[in-house]
N, C-alpha and C positions, 0 to 999 in steps of 0.2 A: 504494500500500500504506500502510496506517495502522498505528499501534502496536497497535491492537486485532487486526489480521489478521497481524501479524508472525509469522514462524516462530520460535518460542521455542527451537528447537534451535540457532538461529544467534544466540544472545544471548551477549554478551561483557561481563564486568564490567571496568571500568577505574578507575584511581585517579588522583590528582593527578600521579603520576610519569609517566603516559601522555599528559599534556597538553603541547603541543597535539595533539589526536587527529586522525588522518586514516585513511581507509579507502581502499585496503587497508592493513593494518598491515605493517611490515617483515617480520613472520613469515609472511605469507600466501604460499602456494605460487605458483609462476609461473603455473600454469594458472588461478588464481583472481584474477588481477590485472585491474583496470579503471582508468579514469582516477582519479587521486587527488582526493578530496574531503575538506575539513576539516569536522569536526563539533563543534558547541559543546555538549558534554554537561554541562559544569559549570553552565550557566545553567538548563537545563531538567530536568536529572537523568537524561535519556535522549535518545538520538538514533538515527534510523534512516537507514542508508545508502540513498540513492536508486538506487544501481546494483545492489547485490547483496541488499539487504533485511536485512543484519545489523543487529541492534539492540544498541547500546552503552548500558550502564547505568552511571552514575557512582556509585562507592562511595568517595568521598573528601571532602575538605574543599575547597569552591570557592575558587579564588584570590581575593585581595582585589580589589575593584573589580567583581566580577560579581554 
């Protein structure tokens, strides 16, 4: 799945307070859990979870050094 074919209904905005970001997030229901994967949204501006297809869009200031 690419960002162009991502399901936009599964788009989540994140800020610097959410970093380091991993999917599933702690708020995900138990039935929606999959192996945890860390996603670098600060560098690219967006990241797609390879397991569930959720697109995370970064809406914050990138940490220094990125």
